[in-house]
C-alpha positions as CSV (number, residue, x, y, z in Angstrom):
1,M,88.6,-77.5,54.3
2,T,88.0,-77.9,50.6
3,G,90.1,-77.0,47.6
4,S,87.1,-75.6,45.7
5,N,85.8,-72.7,47.7
6,M,86.2,-69.8,45.3
7,K,82.9,-68.2,45.7
8,R,82.3,-67.0,42.2
9,G,84.9,-69.0,40.4
10,C,83.8,-71.1,37.4
11,R,85.5,-73.7,35.3
12,L,85.2,-73.9,31.6
13,L,85.7,-77.0,29.7
14,Y,87.3,-77.1,26.3
15,N,88.2,-80.0,24.0
16,L,90.7,-80.6,21.3
17,T,89.0,-82.6,18.5
18,G,90.4,-85.7,17.0
19,A,90.8,-83.9,13.7
20,F,93.0,-81.3,15.2
21,L,95.1,-83.9,16.9
22,A,95.5,-85.7,13.7
23,A,96.8,-82.6,12.0
24,L,99.3,-82.2,14.7
25,L,100.5,-85.8,14.4
26,V,100.8,-85.7,10.6
27,F,102.7,-82.5,10.8
28,S,105.0,-84.0,13.3
29,G,105.6,-87.0,11.0
30,C,106.4,-84.8,8.0
31,E,109.0,-82.9,10.0
32,S,110.7,-86.0,11.4
33,G,113.6,-85.7,9.1
34,S,113.6,-89.4,8.2
35,D,115.2,-90.4,4.9
36,S,113.4,-93.6,4.7
37,G,110.2,-93.7,2.7
38,E,109.1,-96.8,4.7
39,A,109.8,-94.8,7.9
40,K,107.6,-92.0,6.7
41,K,104.9,-94.4,5.7
42,T,105.0,-96.0,9.0
43,S,104.9,-92.7,10.8
44,A,101.9,-91.6,8.7
45,E,100.1,-94.9,9.3
46,K,100.7,-94.5,13.0
47,A,99.4,-90.9,12.9
48,S,96.3,-92.1,11.1
49,E,95.7,-94.8,13.7
50,E,96.2,-92.4,16.6
51,A,94.0,-89.8,15.0
52,A,91.2,-92.4,14.6
53,S,91.5,-93.2,18.2
54,A,91.6,-89.5,19.2
55,A,88.5,-88.9,17.2
56,T,86.5,-91.0,19.6
57,K,88.1,-89.6,22.8
58,S,88.1,-85.9,23.7
59,V,90.8,-84.3,25.7
60,Y,89.4,-81.7,28.1
61,Y,91.1,-78.9,29.9
62,V,89.9,-77.3,33.1
63,L,90.5,-73.5,33.0
64,N,90.4,-70.8,35.6
65,E,87.8,-68.4,34.2
66,D,89.3,-65.4,36.1
67,T,92.9,-65.8,34.9
68,G,92.6,-68.1,31.9
69,A,95.3,-70.3,33.5
70,E,95.2,-74.0,32.6
71,L,94.7,-76.0,35.8
72,S,94.7,-79.6,34.6
73,E,94.0,-81.9,31.7
74,K,90.7,-83.8,31.8
75,T,91.1,-87.1,30.2
76,H,88.5,-89.2,31.9
77,D,85.3,-90.1,30.1
78,P,82.7,-87.5,31.2
79,E,80.3,-90.3,32.0
80,T,82.5,-91.4,34.8
81,V,81.5,-88.4,37.0
82,L,78.2,-90.3,37.7
83,E,80.1,-93.2,39.2
84,H,80.9,-91.0,42.3
85,Y,77.3,-89.8,43.0
86,D,74.2,-91.9,43.7
87,N,71.6,-89.2,43.4
88,I,73.5,-86.2,42.0
89,F,72.6,-82.5,42.3
90,V,74.4,-79.4,41.0
91,V,74.4,-75.8,42.2
92,T,72.9,-73.6,39.5
93,N,72.7,-70.4,41.6
94,P,75.6,-68.2,40.2
95,Y,76.5,-67.1,43.7
96,G,76.6,-70.6,45.2
97,V,74.4,-71.9,48.0
98,Y,74.5,-72.1,51.8
99,I,73.9,-75.4,53.6
100,H,71.6,-75.1,56.6
101,K,71.6,-77.2,59.6
102,D,67.8,-77.6,59.4
103,A,65.2,-77.1,56.6
104,Y,64.2,-73.4,57.2
105,K,65.8,-70.1,56.2
106,N,66.8,-69.0,59.7
107,S,68.6,-72.2,60.6
108,D,72.3,-72.1,61.3
109,I,74.5,-72.2,58.2
110,I,77.0,-75.0,58.4
111,G,78.6,-75.0,54.9
112,E,78.7,-73.4,51.4
113,I,78.8,-75.0,48.0
114,P,80.2,-72.9,45.1
115,Y,78.4,-72.4,41.7
116,R,78.8,-75.5,39.6
117,G,79.5,-77.6,42.7
118,G,77.3,-80.4,43.9
119,G,77.0,-83.7,45.8
120,N,74.3,-86.3,46.6
121,V,70.7,-85.7,47.5
122,I,69.7,-87.9,50.5
123,E,66.0,-87.0,50.6
124,K,63.5,-84.2,50.0
125,T,61.4,-82.5,52.6
126,T,57.7,-83.3,52.5
127,D,56.9,-79.9,50.8
128,A,59.9,-80.4,48.4
129,A,61.1,-76.9,49.2
130,W,64.4,-78.3,50.7
131,Y,66.8,-81.1,50.0
132,C,68.8,-82.9,52.6
133,I,72.2,-83.3,50.9
134,L,75.8,-84.5,51.4
135,S,78.5,-82.5,49.7
136,G,82.1,-83.4,50.6
137,T,82.0,-83.8,54.4
138,V,79.0,-81.5,55.0
139,K,75.5,-82.8,55.5
140,G,72.5,-80.5,55.7
141,Y,69.8,-78.8,53.8
142,V,69.8,-76.6,50.7
143,S,66.9,-74.6,49.1
144,A,65.5,-76.6,46.2
145,G,65.4,-73.5,44.0
146,S,69.2,-73.2,44.1
147,V,70.1,-76.6,42.8
148,E,69.2,-78.9,39.9
149,T,68.6,-82.6,40.3
150,G,67.6,-85.6,38.2
151,S,68.6,-86.3,34.6
152,L,69.3,-82.6,33.9
153,A,71.8,-82.5,36.7
154,E,73.4,-85.7,35.4
155,E,74.0,-84.0,32.0
156,I,75.2,-80.7,33.5
157,S,77.6,-82.6,35.7
158,K,79.4,-84.1,32.7
159,E,80.4,-80.6,31.6
160,W,81.0,-79.0,35.0
161,A,83.0,-81.8,36.6
162,G,86.8,-81.4,36.6
163,E,89.9,-83.4,37.2
164,R,90.0,-83.5,41.0
165,V,91.0,-85.8,43.8
166,R,88.8,-87.1,46.7
167,I,90.6,-87.8,49.9
168,L,90.3,-91.4,51.0
169,T,92.1,-91.2,54.4
170,D,93.0,-88.2,56.5
171,T,96.4,-86.8,55.4
172,D,98.9,-84.0,55.8
173,V,99.2,-81.6,53.0
174,Y,102.8,-80.6,52.2
175,G,104.3,-77.4,50.8
176,N,106.6,-79.2,48.3
177,A,106.8,-82.4,46.3
178,E,109.5,-83.8,48.6
179,Q,106.7,-83.8,51.3
180,D,109.0,-82.6,54.1
181,E,107.0,-79.5,55.2
182,V,103.4,-79.8,56.4
183,I,101.3,-76.7,55.6
184,A,97.7,-78.0,56.1
185,S,95.6,-81.2,56.5
186,A,92.9,-82.8,54.4
187,S,90.1,-85.0,55.7
188,A,88.5,-88.1,54.2
189,G,85.7,-87.2,51.8
190,E,87.0,-83.7,50.8
191,V,87.5,-82.9,47.2
192,Y,90.3,-80.7,45.7
193,D,91.2,-79.4,42.3
194,L,94.1,-81.5,40.8
195,I,96.9,-79.3,39.5
196,L,99.5,-81.9,38.6
197,E,100.1,-85.7,38.9
198,T,103.7,-86.9,39.4
199,D,104.9,-89.1,42.2
200,C,102.3,-87.3,44.3
201,Y,99.2,-85.2,43.7
202,E,99.6,-81.4,43.6
203,I,96.2,-79.9,44.7
204,R,94.7,-76.5,45.2
205,I,94.0,-75.9,48.9
206,S,92.8,-72.3,48.5
207,S,92.4,-69.8,45.7
208,D,96.1,-68.9,45.8
209,V,97.8,-71.9,47.6
210,T,98.7,-75.3,46.3
211,G,100.0,-78.3,48.2
212,Y,101.1,-81.9,47.8
213,I,99.6,-85.2,49.1
214,P,100.7,-88.8,48.8
215,K,98.9,-90.6,46.0
216,E,97.8,-93.5,48.2
217,T,95.7,-91.1,50.3
218,A,93.3,-90.0,47.5
219,E,91.5,-91.2,44.3
220,Q,91.7,-89.2,41.1
221,G,88.7,-88.8,38.8
222,L,86.0,-86.4,37.6
223,F,84.3,-84.7,40.5
224,L,82.2,-81.7,41.1
225,S,83.4,-78.9,43.4
226,E,82.0,-79.7,46.9
227,A,81.1,-77.9,50.1
228,A,83.4,-76.0,52.4
229,E,82.4,-75.9,56.1
230,K,81.1,-72.5,57.2
231,S,79.6,-71.3,60.5
232,I,76.9,-68.6,60.4
233,N,74.1,-68.1,62.8
234,P,71.3,-66.2,61.1
235,N,69.9,-65.3,64.5
236,I,73.0,-63.3,65.5
237,I,72.3,-59.6,64.7
238,C,75.2,-57.2,64.0
239,I,74.4,-53.5,64.4
240,N,76.7,-51.2,62.6
241,P,76.6,-47.5,63.7
242,L,78.1,-45.6,60.8
243,W,81.0,-43.1,61.0
244,S,83.4,-42.3,63.8
245,N,85.6,-39.6,65.2
246,D,88.7,-41.0,63.4
247,N,90.6,-38.4,61.4
248,L,90.9,-40.6,58.3
249,S,90.0,-40.0,54.7
250,G,89.9,-41.8,51.4
251,E,87.6,-43.7,49.1
252,E,86.8,-47.4,48.6
253,P,84.7,-49.3,46.0
254,I,81.0,-49.6,46.7
255,G,81.2,-53.3,46.2
256,P,83.5,-56.2,45.0
257,D,85.0,-55.9,41.6
258,T,83.8,-52.4,40.7
259,S,85.6,-49.1,40.1
260,K,82.8,-47.0,41.5
261,T,83.7,-45.5,44.9
262,V,82.3,-43.8,48.0
263,E,83.7,-42.1,51.0
264,K,85.7,-44.7,52.9
265,Y,85.6,-42.9,56.3
266,G,83.7,-40.0,57.8
267,K,82.2,-38.3,60.9
268,G,78.8,-37.6,59.4
269,S,76.7,-34.5,60.1
270,V,76.3,-32.4,63.2
271,G,73.1,-31.6,65.1
272,V,71.9,-28.0,64.3
273,E,70.9,-27.4,67.9
274,S,72.5,-30.1,70.0
275,E,75.9,-29.9,68.1
276,A,76.0,-33.6,68.7
277,P,78.2,-35.4,66.0
278,E,76.3,-37.9,64.0
279,Y,78.7,-40.7,64.8
280,A,77.8,-40.3,68.5
281,V,74.0,-40.2,67.8
282,N,74.3,-43.3,65.6
283,L,76.0,-45.1,68.5
284,L,73.4,-44.0,71.1
285,V,70.6,-45.3,68.9
286,S,72.5,-48.6,68.2
287,Q,73.1,-49.1,71.9
288,A,69.4,-48.6,72.6
289,I,68.4,-51.2,69.9
290,K,71.0,-53.6,71.3
291,E,69.6,-53.3,74.8
292,E,66.0,-53.9,73.6
293,L,66.9,-56.9,71.5
294,E,69.1,-58.5,74.1
295,A,66.3,-58.1,76.7
296,C,64.1,-60.1,74.4
297,G,66.6,-62.9,74.0
298,Y,68.5,-61.9,70.8
299,K,72.2,-62.2,70.5
300,V,73.6,-58.8,69.3
301,I,77.0,-57.4,68.5
302,L,78.2,-53.9,67.6
303,T,80.8,-53.1,65.0
304,R,82.1,-50.4,67.4
305,E,81.6,-49.9,71.1
306,G,83.0,-46.4,71.2
307,N,83.3,-43.3,69.0
308,S,86.5,-44.5,67.4
309,S,86.7,-47.3,64.9
310,G,89.8,-47.2,62.6
311,A,88.0,-49.4,60.1
312,S,86.6,-48.4,56.7
313,R,82.9,-48.8,55.9
314,A,83.5,-52.1,54.2
315,E,86.1,-53.3,56.8
316,R,83.6,-52.9,59.6
317,L,81.7,-55.8,58.2
318,N,84.5,-58.1,59.2
319,V,83.1,-58.0,62.8
320,A,79.9,-59.6,61.5
321,E,81.9,-62.2,59.6
322,E,84.2,-63.1,62.5
323,N,81.2,-63.6,64.8
324,G,79.1,-65.6,62.3
325,A,76.3,-63.0,62.2
326,G,73.5,-63.6,59.7
327,I,72.1,-60.0,59.7
328,I,73.5,-56.5,59.7
329,L,71.4,-53.5,60.7
330,N,73.2,-50.3,59.6
331,I,72.4,-47.1,61.5
332,A,73.0,-43.6,60.1
333,C,71.3,-40.2,59.8
334,R,70.1,-38.8,56.5
335,L,72.2,-36.4,54.5
336,P,71.5,-32.8,55.5
337,G,69.0,-30.9,53.3
338,E,67.1,-33.8,51.7
339,D,63.5,-32.9,50.8
340,F,62.2,-35.5,53.1
341,Y,61.2,-35.7,56.8
342,G,61.4,-38.8,59.0
343,M,63.2,-42.1,58.6
344,K,64.2,-44.3,55.7
345,V,64.7,-48.0,55.3
346,M,67.0,-49.1,52.5
347,A,67.7,-52.6,51.0
348,A,69.3,-54.0,47.9
349,T,67.5,-53.9,44.6
350,T,66.4,-57.2,43.0
351,D,69.2,-56.7,40.4
352,N,72.0,-56.2,42.9
353,P,75.1,-57.5,41.3
354,Y,77.1,-58.1,44.5
355,I,75.0,-60.4,46.7
356,S,73.2,-63.7,46.2
357,A,69.7,-63.6,44.8
358,D,68.4,-65.6,47.8
359,Y,69.6,-62.9,50.1
360,V,68.2,-60.1,48.1
361,L,64.7,-61.6,48.7
362,T,65.2,-62.2,52.4
363,T,66.7,-58.7,52.8
364,E,63.7,-57.2,51.1
365,D,61.4,-59.2,53.5
366,L,63.2,-57.8,56.6
367,A,63.3,-54.3,55.2
368,Y,59.5,-54.4,54.5
369,R,58.8,-55.6,58.1
370,L,61.1,-52.9,59.5
371,D,59.3,-50.2,57.5
372,M,55.9,-51.4,58.6
373,C,56.8,-51.7,62.3
374,L,58.4,-48.2,62.3
375,D,55.2,-46.8,60.8
376,E,53.0,-48.6,63.3
377,T,55.1,-47.9,66.5
378,M,56.3,-44.4,65.8
379,G,52.9,-43.0,64.8
380,E,51.7,-40.8,62.0
381,A,53.9,-37.9,63.0
382,E,57.0,-39.9,62.0
383,I,57.1,-40.7,58.3
384,C,59.1,-43.8,57.2
385,S,59.8,-44.7,53.6
386,L,61.3,-47.8,52.0
387,E,63.8,-47.5,49.2
388,Y,66.1,-49.9,47.3
389,T,69.7,-49.1,46.3
390,D,72.9,-50.8,45.1
391,E,75.2,-47.9,46.1
392,L,76.0,-48.8,49.7
393,P,79.1,-50.8,50.6
394,E,77.4,-51.8,53.9
395,I,74.9,-53.8,51.8
396,N,77.1,-54.9,48.9
397,Y,80.1,-56.3,50.8
398,F,77.9,-58.6,53.1
399,D,76.5,-61.5,51.2
400,R,73.8,-62.2,53.7
401,I,71.0,-59.9,55.1
402,S,72.0,-56.3,55.4
403,V,69.4,-53.5,55.9
404,F,70.1,-49.8,56.2
405,L,68.1,-47.5,58.6
406,E,68.4,-43.8,58.2
407,L,67.1,-42.1,61.3
408,G,66.5,-38.4,60.4
409,D,68.2,-35.2,59.4
410,L,70.3,-33.6,62.2
411,S,70.3,-30.3,60.3
412,R,66.6,-30.0,61.1
413,A,66.0,-28.7,64.6
414,E,63.0,-30.9,65.3
415,E,64.6,-34.1,64.2
416,D,67.8,-33.2,66.0
417,R,65.9,-32.7,69.3
418,R,64.1,-36.1,68.9
419,L,67.2,-38.1,68.1
420,N,68.9,-36.7,71.2
421,T,66.1,-37.8,73.5
422,A,66.4,-41.2,75.3
423,D,62.6,-41.8,75.0
424,Y,62.6,-41.4,71.3
425,R,65.6,-43.7,70.9
426,K,63.8,-46.3,73.0
427,L,60.8,-46.0,70.6
428,I,63.0,-46.7,67.6
429,A,64.5,-49.7,69.5
430,V,61.0,-51.1,70.2
431,S,60.1,-50.7,66.5
432,V,63.2,-52.5,65.4
433,R,62.6,-55.3,67.9
434,K,59.0,-55.8,66.7
435,A,60.4,-56.0,63.1
436,F,62.8,-58.8,64.1
437,D,60.0,-60.6,66.0
438,S,57.9,-60.5,62.9
439,Y,60.7,-61.7,60.7
440,Y,61.6,-64.6,63.0
441,G,57.9,-65.4,63.7
442,V,58.1,-64.6,67.4
443,T,54.9,-63.7,69.2
444,R,55.1,-61.8,72.5
């Protein structure tokens, strides 16, 4: 656990200059109400001395950028942050960075460091593409392009570090200052935002929960936000057959923090000849893909096993989150009446505002391979196109790799017949498996 795991949260540092403090002190002296000229003189002299001292020492405040709420006063010399790091790095990727178990993109993800967080670099890989790092209690590898090191990192850290505490010995976290109700635990090496220092430390243990720890269990100082443990297996594939037969309605945002909405639930289209509902066709194709992938050694999960779901388009992605999946393949049919035949692969644009830049690139890589393999396997009679969009919640709510495959138009008799044929669904499944083999570098 870490007290600094707000994914996109940032802290801004402000200071009150010595001159401003001097003005406050002088004003305070003038309003003291003393009748003694000597007392006033002494007060003014004292204010002058304190102002001179304040002019050489800044007082910083750590603010929550989202709410503007003041978290804690930062009074340590910014230089002291470097005392806690031997070979410092800072995360410059605005979306944070994942920590991998090994130095390659499809290695298991074991932790996550927020934007403006950091830690120590232990060593570089021989190609300098990855750093082995330690952040909090998490040791692993991060992409070199997502962090800054060296003298620039040292300078940045002086601004980005905040008043925090580092746990020295494992301790209980209490729900009140009296420390009579345990609500969590904290492990040695973890770093938490400091809210208030009294007879104990009040710390932030999540975005909306604070707790209290004994002072002797931690050290106070300027620290960067550090890693939170996370468990994601990029080799687990989640297949999401869209729609269901649930009689639900409503709308939901297309992504986090936006007012733009799309249909929240739905049943999809219906086959013009087969009269098969799209939600059933999507599931049949998804099951065929799952069977093909599992036969070749992949671990696959479905967001629904039957025709009922009960979850919205965005809520379905929780299945992938709960199972630590690294990839989602969304399956749907095209909207009826589009001036286009065949299948369509869709992925996020390079400017997608909802997901990390690193995952935009890897999503594009998988989408390209899927498009190519469908073209090669399905033959010239089946056209496949590749498009980029930021309008799909199935992509925008999953900050990893999410690709959308539209199968065909059920309102067209020929496409309806094909999609309701087991052999054709098997051909789609083989194409998808070949794309994943290419993506993972598997030769069969």
